[in-house]
C-alpha positions in Angstrom: 107.9 -74.4 -166.6 111.9 -75.0 -165.7 111.9 -79.2 -165.4 114.1 -78.8 -163.3 116.9 -76.7 -160.9 120.3 -77.8 -161.7 122.1 -79.3 -165.0 122.9 -82.5 -165.4 126.1 -84.6 -165.6 127.0 -85.6 -168.8 127.1 -89.1 -168.1 123.5 -91.4 -169.6 122.5 -87.9 -170.7 119.3 -89.4 -173.5 117.8 -92.0 -170.4 118.5 -88.6 -167.8 116.4 -86.0 -169.9 113.8 -89.1 -170.6 114.2 -89.6 -167.2 113.2 -85.6 -166.2 111.2 -85.2 -168.4 108.7 -88.2 -167.6 108.6 -87.4 -164.4 107.7 -83.7 -165.0 104.6 -85.2 -166.7 104.0 -87.5 -164.1 104.5 -84.4 -161.5 102.3 -82.2 -163.1 104.7 -79.8 -163.7 104.1 -80.4 -168.0 100.5 -80.7 -169.1 99.0 -83.0 -171.3 98.4 -81.2 -174.5 101.7 -78.9 -173.7 104.1 -78.9 -176.0 107.2 -79.7 -175.7 110.1 -77.7 -177.3 113.5 -79.4 -178.2 115.8 -76.4 -178.1 114.3 -74.8 -174.9 114.3 -78.8 -173.0 118.3 -78.8 -174.1 119.1 -75.2 -173.0 117.1 -75.8 -169.5 119.1 -79.7 -169.1 122.4 -77.9 -169.8 123.1 -80.3 -172.4 122.9 -81.5 -176.4 119.9 -81.4 -178.8 121.2 -85.0 -179.5 120.7 -85.9 -176.9 117.3 -84.4 -175.8 115.8 -86.1 -178.9 116.4 -89.5 -178.7 114.9 -89.0 -175.2 112.0 -87.9 -176.7 112.0 -90.7 -178.9 112.4 -93.1 -176.2 109.6 -91.6 -174.4 107.4 -91.4 -177.1 107.5 -95.4 -177.4 106.5 -95.3 -174.1 103.3 -93.4 -174.7 104.3 -90.1 -172.7 104.5 -88.1 -175.7 103.6 -87.7 -179.4 104.3 -86.5 -182.4 101.6 -84.5 -184.8 101.9 -84.7 -189.0 103.9 -81.4 -187.9 106.2 -82.8 -186.3 104.8 -80.4 -183.3 105.7 -83.0 -180.4 103.4 -82.8 -177.1 102.6 -84.7 -174.1 100.2 -87.3 -175.2 96.6 -86.0 -174.1 93.1 -87.6 -174.6 89.9 -87.4 -175.8 86.8 -89.4 -174.6 86.8 -92.1 -176.8 90.4 -92.5 -176.9 90.5 -92.7 -173.1 87.3 -95.2 -173.0 89.0 -97.3 -175.4 92.6 -97.0 -172.7 89.7 -98.4 -169.7 88.7 -100.8 -172.2 91.9 -102.6 -173.1 92.8 -102.0 -169.0 90.5 -104.1 -167.8 91.3 -106.6 -170.1 95.1 -107.3 -169.4 95.7 -105.8 -166.1 92.7 -107.4 -164.6 94.6 -110.8 -166.0 98.0 -109.3 -164.3 95.8 -109.3 -160.9 95.1 -112.5 -161.4 98.1 -113.4 -162.3 99.8 -112.3 -159.3 97.2 -113.4 -157.3 98.5 -116.5 -158.5 102.3 -116.5 -158.1 102.9 -113.3 -155.0 105.7 -114.6 -152.7 105.7 -113.5 -149.2 108.5 -111.3 -150.0 106.7 -109.8 -152.9 103.5 -109.2 -151.4 105.8 -107.6 -148.4 106.6 -105.2 -150.9 103.6 -104.6 -152.5 101.7 -103.2 -148.7 104.9 -101.5 -148.1 104.1 -99.8 -151.3 100.3 -99.7 -150.5 100.8 -97.4 -147.3 103.2 -95.2 -149.4 100.3 -94.0 -151.0 98.2 -94.3 -148.2 100.3 -91.4 -146.0 101.1 -89.2 -149.6 96.9 -89.4 -149.4 96.5 -88.5 -146.1 99.1 -85.5 -146.8 97.0 -84.4 -150.0 100.0 -85.0 -151.7 99.0 -85.6 -155.2 101.9 -85.3 -156.9 103.6 -88.0 -154.8 100.2 -89.7 -154.9 100.3 -90.3 -158.2 103.9 -91.8 -158.5 103.1 -94.1 -155.7 100.3 -95.6 -156.9 102.2 -96.0 -160.5 104.7 -97.7 -158.1 102.0 -100.0 -156.8 100.3 -101.1 -160.2 103.7 -101.6 -161.5 105.4 -104.0 -158.6 101.8 -105.8 -159.1 102.8 -105.8 -162.9 106.2 -107.5 -162.1 104.7 -109.7 -159.5 102.9 -111.7 -162.5 106.3 -112.4 -164.3 104.9 -112.2 -167.3 107.8 -109.2 -169.5 105.1 -109.3 -172.2 102.2 -107.8 -170.4 105.0 -105.5 -168.6 106.1 -103.5 -171.0 102.3 -103.7 -172.7 101.0 -102.5 -169.3 103.9 -100.2 -169.2 103.5 -98.7 -172.7 99.5 -98.5 -172.1 99.1 -97.5 -168.4 102.2 -95.4 -167.9 100.6 -92.1 -169.9 96.9 -92.3 -168.5 98.7 -91.2 -165.5 100.1 -89.0 -166.2 96.6 -87.3 -167.1 95.3 -88.4 -163.6 97.8 -86.2 -162.0 97.0 -83.2 -163.8 93.1 -84.0 -165.4 91.4 -86.4 -162.0 93.5 -86.0 -159.1 94.6 -82.2 -159.0 91.1 -81.5 -159.4 89.3 -80.4 -156.0 86.5 -82.3 -154.3 88.8 -86.0 -155.6 89.0 -88.0 -152.3 92.7 -89.6 -152.5 92.0 -91.4 -149.9 89.2 -92.6 -150.9 91.6 -94.0 -154.0 93.6 -95.3 -152.1 91.8 -97.4 -149.9 89.8 -99.5 -153.4 93.5 -100.7 -153.7 93.1 -102.3 -150.5 90.5 -105.6 -151.4 93.2 -106.0 -154.3 96.3 -106.0 -151.6 94.1 -109.1 -149.9 93.1 -111.1 -152.3 96.8 -110.8 -153.8 98.0 -111.8 -150.5 95.7 -114.5 -149.7 97.1 -116.4 -153.7 93.0 -115.7 -154.2 93.2 -115.1 -158.4 89.5 -115.5 -158.6 89.1 -112.5 -156.0 91.7 -110.6 -156.8 90.0 -110.4 -160.0 86.3 -109.5 -158.8 88.4 -106.6 -156.5 89.8 -105.2 -159.8 86.7 -104.7 -161.9 85.0 -103.3 -158.5 87.3 -101.1 -158.6 88.0 -100.7 -162.1 84.2 -98.8 -162.3 85.2 -96.1 -159.7 88.6 -95.8 -161.8 87.3 -95.2 -165.4 84.3 -93.1 -163.5 85.9 -90.5 -162.0 88.6 -90.4 -165.7 86.0 -90.0 -168.1 84.6 -87.0 -165.3 86.5 -84.8 -166.6 84.5 -84.8 -169.9 81.5 -83.5 -167.9 82.9 -80.5 -166.0 81.9 -77.0 -167.6 85.0 -75.6 -169.3 
């Protein structure tokens, strides 16, 4: 599937290529497990193989893609055991991030989170699944930034960004998935952050995490 309908300008090509491929993964244009061919991407985007290779190295570092032993490159996918491992780490790190966000959030940061939350709800009401995934990711990232811990922020981006790519195709795009209910599950988290209540934020996160994990793991229970 083509990544874009127009060629890229010859400015910061590596970053532009990385942004386009990352967005294609998060939007569902590229599927988990799909092979990425450097020359094809180069042709579609009208840029050099060098820029594509550098971009794929960056995306591999971020966790969006994986290289197999034969050097072929694929969009990251998860086995059930891998997904359970990601959620175990996510529970620890992101739970801490929500506690810290509730402890540190300013009024301006709370307003930003409220606005992003409203955007996710609106995307859910429109049944715009691709937009919902992108806005949900932006909301979580804004919470992580509010925790004001660069090491934590980079770790969460590395671990959880690929999970949203998986969710875009394997979970949220499936018939019957309730986008609005998923969006509204973030409301108690937002309230705890706005009220600067770390313990309440942690409780709300743990409760929401159970539902998010169940939704993700349900993919493996579906008939093939």
